[in-house]
Residue, then its C-alpha position, 0 to 999 in steps of 0.5 A: m610827457t608831451a606839452a600840448c600846444h594850442v595855437a589861437r587863430y583869429h578870423i576877422r571878416f573883411d567887408p570891402r563895402a563897409s566904410p573904413e573905421f577911420p575914413v581917409p579924407d579926399s585930398r582933391p580940392p573942391i571945384r567951383i564954376y561961376s556960370t550963367a544959364i546961356c553960356p556955351y563955354c560954361v557947358a564946355a567946361k562942365n562937360f570936360l570936367k565930367s569927362q575927367g570924372r570930377e564933381w563941382t559946385e556951380i554958382r549961377v551969377d545971373l541969378d545972384l548979383a551978390e555972387r557975381e560981385k564976389m566972382v568979379n572980386l575974386a577973379r578980377r574978370t566979368s566973363v563966365p565961366q570963372i573956374f576955381v580949384g580950391e583957392v587957385h583961380v584957373g580962369g575961363y574955359d580956354d585957360m583951363m584947356a591951356m592948363h590941361r594941354a600943358g599938363r598942369l590941370l590934372p595935378l591941380l585937380d588931384g590936389h597938388s600945388p600948381e608949382a608942382g606941375a611947372 
């Protein structure tokens, strides 16, 4: 007498284009740039961020005086651009590039605390 053995096989199709059932949240903090229409350093900052594959929200302080006041209260500066990564005030373009040269900007953009890169 031989016992018949059945092995169940389950085939699950995997579609890499389908969104995951439980989406993984993006841990990268949002980037905000306070800028004006005529500002070469604003353009330079946005070009640098674009070269790094980043997206940002631009807030035009020349069009909205309430936003300008908010920027001054947050940054304690009146010049543009003023760049924020999450809640961290990076500063202007020169400040951002100094952080990049020191190796502290990309970790911050990736969601690591500023102290982690120091």
